[in-house]
C-alpha positions in Angstrom: 94.4 233.0 -53.4 91.3 233.3 -51.1 90.9 230.9 -48.2 87.5 230.7 -46.5 87.3 229.1 -43.1 83.9 228.1 -41.9 83.7 228.6 -38.1 80.0 228.3 -37.6 79.1 226.4 -34.4 82.9 226.2 -33.8 84.8 226.9 -30.6 88.3 226.3 -29.3 87.9 222.6 -30.0 88.4 221.7 -33.6 85.9 218.7 -33.4 83.0 220.8 -32.3 81.4 221.0 -35.7 81.5 217.2 -36.2 80.3 216.6 -32.7 77.2 218.8 -33.1 76.5 217.3 -36.5 76.7 213.9 -34.9 74.3 214.9 -32.1 71.8 216.3 -34.5 71.9 213.2 -36.6 71.4 210.8 -33.7 69.2 213.0 -31.6 66.5 210.4 -31.0 68.9 207.8 -29.8 70.7 210.3 -27.5 67.5 211.5 -26.0 66.4 207.9 -25.3 69.8 207.2 -23.7 69.6 210.4 -21.6 66.1 209.4 -20.4 67.4 206.0 -19.4 70.3 207.5 -17.6 68.1 209.9 -15.6 66.1 207.0 -14.2 69.3 205.5 -12.7 70.7 208.6 -11.0 69.8 210.9 -8.2 68.9 214.5 -8.5 72.1 215.5 -6.7 74.0 214.1 -9.7 71.7 215.7 -12.3 74.0 218.7 -12.8 76.8 216.7 -14.5 77.6 215.0 -17.7 76.8 211.4 -18.7 78.4 208.6 -20.7 76.0 207.7 -23.6 76.1 204.4 -25.5 74.5 204.2 -29.0 74.0 200.7 -30.4 76.2 199.8 -33.3 73.2 198.8 -35.4 71.9 202.4 -35.2 75.2 203.7 -36.6 75.2 201.4 -39.6 74.4 202.8 -43.0 72.8 200.9 -46.0 75.3 200.1 -48.7 74.9 198.5 -52.2 77.1 195.6 -53.4 77.2 193.8 -56.6 76.2 190.2 -56.1 77.4 187.1 -57.9 74.9 185.7 -60.4 73.7 182.1 -60.6 74.3 179.2 -58.2 77.9 178.8 -57.0 79.8 176.8 -54.4 82.8 177.8 -52.4 85.2 175.8 -50.2 86.9 177.6 -47.3 90.3 176.5 -46.1 90.6 174.8 -42.8 86.9 173.5 -42.7 87.0 170.3 -40.8 83.5 170.4 -39.2 81.0 170.9 -42.0 80.2 169.3 -45.3 78.1 170.5 -48.2 74.4 170.6 -47.2 75.0 170.8 -43.4 72.9 173.3 -41.4 74.8 175.7 -39.1 73.2 176.4 -35.8 72.5 180.1 -35.1 74.6 181.5 -32.2 72.7 181.8 -29.0 71.6 185.3 -28.0 74.2 187.2 -26.1 77.0 184.7 -26.7 79.9 186.3 -28.4 77.8 189.5 -28.4 78.5 193.0 -27.1 79.9 192.1 -23.7 76.9 190.3 -22.3 76.4 186.6 -21.4 79.0 184.0 -20.7 82.1 183.4 -22.7 81.7 181.6 -26.0 83.8 180.5 -28.9 81.1 181.2 -31.4 79.6 184.3 -33.0 80.9 187.8 -33.4 79.6 191.3 -32.8 80.5 194.9 -32.6 80.7 197.0 -29.4 78.3 199.9 -28.9 79.6 203.4 -29.7 80.2 205.2 -26.4 80.9 208.9 -26.0 80.7 211.5 -23.1 78.0 214.1 -23.0 79.2 217.3 -21.3 77.2 218.9 -18.5 75.6 221.5 -20.8 74.8 219.0 -23.5 73.2 216.7 -21.0 71.0 219.4 -19.4 70.1 220.9 -22.8 68.7 217.5 -23.8 66.9 217.0 -20.5 65.3 220.5 -20.5 64.6 220.9 -24.2 60.9 220.1 -24.0 60.4 222.1 -20.8 59.6 225.8 -20.4 58.7 228.2 -17.7 54.9 228.6 -17.4 53.4 231.5 -19.3 56.8 232.3 -20.6 55.4 233.7 -23.9 52.2 235.3 -22.7 53.7 237.0 -19.7 56.8 239.1 -19.8 59.4 238.3 -17.2 59.5 240.9 -14.5 62.8 242.8 -14.8 64.7 244.8 -12.4 66.4 247.6 -14.3 69.9 248.4 -13.0 72.1 251.2 -14.4 75.6 250.6 -15.5 78.0 253.6 -16.1 79.9 253.4 -19.3 82.0 255.7 -21.5 80.2 257.7 -24.1 82.7 260.0 -25.8 83.7 263.4 -24.5 81.9 266.5 -23.3 82.8 270.2 -22.8 81.5 270.2 -19.3 82.6 268.2 -16.3 84.5 267.9 -13.1 88.3 268.2 -13.0 88.7 264.5 -12.1 87.2 263.5 -15.5 89.4 265.9 -17.6 91.0 264.2 -20.6 94.4 265.9 -21.0 95.3 264.5 -24.4 92.0 265.4 -26.0 92.1 268.9 -24.4 95.7 269.6 -25.7 94.7 268.3 -29.1 91.8 270.7 -29.3 94.0 273.6 -28.0 96.6 272.8 -30.7 93.9 272.8 -33.4 92.5 276.1 -32.2 95.9 277.8 -32.2 96.7 276.5 -35.7 93.3 277.8 -36.9 93.6 281.3 -35.3 97.4 281.8 -35.7 97.9 280.2 -39.1 96.8 283.1 -41.2 98.8 285.5 -39.0 101.9 283.5 -39.2 101.6 283.2 -43.0 101.3 287.0 -43.2 104.4 287.4 -41.1 106.4 285.2 -43.5 105.1 287.2 -46.5 106.2 290.5 -44.7 109.7 289.0 -44.2 110.0 288.2 -47.9 108.8 291.7 -48.8 111.3 293.4 -46.4 114.1 291.2 -47.8 113.2 292.4 -51.3 113.0 296.1 -50.3 116.5 296.0 -48.7 118.1 296.1 -52.1 117.4 299.8 -52.1 116.9 300.5 -48.4 117.2 304.3 -48.6 114.5 304.6 -51.2 112.2 302.1 -49.5 112.8 303.1 -45.9 109.2 304.2 -45.3 107.8 301.1 -46.8 110.1 298.9 -44.7 109.1 300.8 -41.5 105.4 300.2 -42.2 106.0 296.5 -42.9 108.0 296.1 -39.7 105.2 297.8 -37.7 102.6 295.5 -39.2 104.9 292.5 -38.4 105.2 293.6 -34.8 101.5 293.9 -34.5 101.0 290.5 -36.0 103.4 288.9 -33.5 101.6 290.6 -30.7 98.3 289.0 -31.9 100.0 285.6 -32.2 101.4 285.8 -28.7 98.0 286.9 -27.4 96.4 283.5 -28.5 96.2 281.5 -25.3 98.0 278.2 -25.1 94.8 276.5 -23.7 91.4 278.0 -23.2 88.2 276.9 -21.5 86.8 276.0 -24.9 89.5 273.5 -25.4 88.8 271.5 -22.2 87.3 268.1 -22.8 86.0 265.7 -20.2 85.4 262.0 -20.3 81.6 261.6 -20.7 80.0 258.7 -18.8 76.3 257.9 -19.1 74.1 255.5 -17.1 72.8 252.8 -19.4 69.9 250.6 -18.2 70.9 247.0 -17.8 68.0 244.7 -17.5 68.6 241.8 -15.1 66.2 239.0 -14.5 66.1 237.5 -11.1 63.9 235.1 -9.2 63.4 233.8 -5.7 62.3 230.3 -5.0 60.4 229.4 -1.9 60.7 225.8 -0.7 57.9 224.9 1.8 58.0 221.5 3.3 55.9 219.7 5.8 58.0 218.0 8.5 55.1 216.8 10.7 55.0 213.4 12.2 53.1 212.0 9.2 55.9 212.9 6.8 58.3 210.0 7.0 61.9 210.0 5.7 60.9 208.6 2.4 58.4 211.4 1.7 60.9 214.0 2.9 63.5 212.5 0.5 61.1 212.7 -2.4 60.3 216.4 -1.6 64.0 217.2 -1.4 64.6 215.7 -4.8 61.8 217.7 -6.3 63.1 221.0 -4.8 66.6 220.3 -6.2 65.2 219.7 -9.7 63.1 222.8 -9.5 66.1 224.9 -8.5 68.2 223.5 -11.3 65.4 224.3 -13.8 65.1 227.9 -12.6 68.8 228.3 -12.6 68.8 227.9 -16.4 66.2 230.6 -16.9 67.3 233.4 -14.6 70.6 235.1 -14.1 70.2 235.4 -10.3 68.3 233.1 -8.0 67.8 233.2 -4.2 66.3 230.3 -2.3 64.2 230.6 0.9 63.7 227.4 2.9 60.6 227.2 5.1 59.8 224.0 7.1 56.7 223.7 9.3 54.8 221.4 11.6 52.5 223.4 13.9 55.0 226.4 13.7 56.7 227.5 10.5 60.3 228.6 10.5 62.8 229.9 7.9 65.9 227.8 8.0 69.1 227.3 6.1 69.6 224.6 3.5 71.4 222.2 5.9 68.7 222.4 8.6 66.0 222.2 6.0 67.2 218.9 4.7 68.6 217.3 7.8 66.7 218.6 10.9 64.8 215.9 12.8 62.2 218.3 14.3 58.6 217.1 13.9 55.2 217.7 15.3 51.6 218.3 14.3 50.5 220.0 11.0 49.3 223.6 10.6 50.1 224.5 7.0 48.8 228.0 7.2 51.7 229.0 9.4 54.1 228.4 6.5 52.0 230.2 4.0 51.6 233.2 6.3 55.4 233.3 6.9 56.0 233.1 3.1 53.7 236.0 2.6 55.4 238.1 5.2 58.9 237.4 3.7 57.7 238.4 0.2 56.2 241.6 1.5 59.3 242.5 3.5 62.2 241.4 1.2 61.0 240.6 -2.3 59.1 243.3 -4.2 57.0 241.5 -6.9 57.8 244.3 -9.3 61.5 243.4 -9.0 61.5 239.7 -8.4 60.0 236.6 -10.1 58.5 234.7 -7.2 58.1 230.9 -7.3 56.7 228.8 -4.6 56.8 225.0 -4.2 54.9 223.3 -1.4 55.5 219.7 -0.5 53.2 217.8 1.9 51.4 214.6 2.4 48.2 216.5 2.5 47.3 215.7 6.0 46.4 219.0 7.7 44.3 220.1 10.6 40.7 220.3 9.3 40.1 223.8 10.6 43.3 225.1 9.1 42.8 224.0 5.4 40.2 226.8 4.7 42.7 229.3 6.1 45.3 228.0 3.7 42.8 228.4 0.8 42.1 232.0 1.9 45.8 233.0 2.2 46.6 231.6 -1.3 43.5 233.0 -2.9 43.5 236.5 -1.5 47.2 237.2 -0.9 50.0 234.8 -1.9 49.0 233.8 -5.5 48.7 237.5 -6.5 52.4 237.9 -5.6 53.7 234.7 -7.2 54.7 234.1 -10.8 54.0 230.4 -10.2 53.0 228.2 -7.2 53.2 224.4 -7.3 51.8 222.1 -4.8 52.8 218.4 -4.7 51.1 215.9 -2.5 53.3 213.0 -1.6 51.0 210.1 -0.7 50.2 206.7 -2.1 46.6 206.7 -0.9 43.5 208.8 -1.5 43.9 212.6 -1.8 43.9 214.3 1.6 41.8 217.2 2.8 44.4 219.8 1.7 44.2 218.5 -1.9 40.5 218.8 -1.9 40.6 222.3 -0.7 43.3 223.3 -3.2 41.3 222.0 -6.2 39.2 225.1 -6.3 42.4 227.2 -6.5 43.7 225.4 -9.6 40.5 226.3 -11.4 40.5 230.0 -10.4 44.2 230.8 -10.7 46.3 229.9 -13.8 49.5 230.3 -11.9 48.7 227.6 -9.5 49.3 223.9 -10.2 49.1 220.7 -8.2 50.2 217.2 -8.8 50.5 214.0 -6.7 53.6 211.9 -6.3 53.2 208.4 -5.1 56.7 207.1 -5.4 60.2 208.3 -6.2 59.8 207.3 -9.9 56.9 209.9 -10.3 59.2 212.9 -9.7 60.2 213.4 -13.3 56.8 212.8 -14.9 55.2 215.2 -12.4 57.9 217.8 -12.9 57.5 217.6 -16.6 53.7 217.9 -16.3 54.0 221.0 -14.1 56.5 222.8 -16.4 55.6 221.5 -19.8 55.5 223.8 -22.8 52.1 225.2 -23.5 50.8 224.9 -27.1 51.1 227.9 -29.3 
């Protein structure tokens, strides 16, 4: 009897197949529920699961029933309120419903179906319509590392790599191949001598020759070395290229006096979302935090998010520092470089052309992608107007404006949306 077990899409949990079938069937409702859930949570909580509720009406299926023909009447037991022809009021919306409204003694309903999305399922749904820019047209830069792995045996090597078992096996085979015919001839001679001994006086000369031949054969057998250089086998190890994709993310934030705490909070949330997105596309990610007012400084994450230092605004100092760090520590041939600059756009007028020059002539040539977000509710500032020319000349440069906290996700999706085939 043949038993076939279908384990496609299966894992350690036996219900995985049914769960994935359920998610494919109600994908539209789950995506809508995830979208609603994202609006009510902070980016710090994005990297976790979510409890999803699907309305019971969406789970219902059409069914066919055979109805009763003609006009008929039916009397239900215990009816002390209604008579034939009375009109029954419809229950008010929410009363007796799915847990909403005040308590009621009328109406009935069915609770929504609630299930828990895992962290991976939640992020897969959130990121399924996003892709890294130019992911298809531009190959990801790869840093080739070499990993040593076993690749059989070789006849040359150093003593530390010698394989004793394999060497002795080869020596035994060689001795059997060289000494086998000789040993067989010795056994034949022994049989012939035993036969000639019946008339030893007559066959004395023949017996003497056979014994001499036997002695010579034994000498040849003993001369076969127990192990020879040809028998030695060494463990062979080769260097196999192992491609590893890695990226570095530069977070550049303006902390001048015009950037209030609300704007800084918006910028922080955008950086967190960008990091989470890159984390799903690269095996190794490093993050460099640069904050600036009139002077730019590389800081750690805690100081980047919580320092209260402020001052005027000279954006070029941050771009210059980013260029120097890339040149010194991150070779563009080995790293995918991403930059994200957050500012309110208010910059010293004489400095904005310098920012344009640094990006146009130096920095954008090193970056895989550079995104500028301007956090302001008013008209675009001078930095935005200067950057508009860069967006037209460089396809790896993008810019968007964020007016409020609710604009983070639409702006992020616009920056990193999939490009049409």
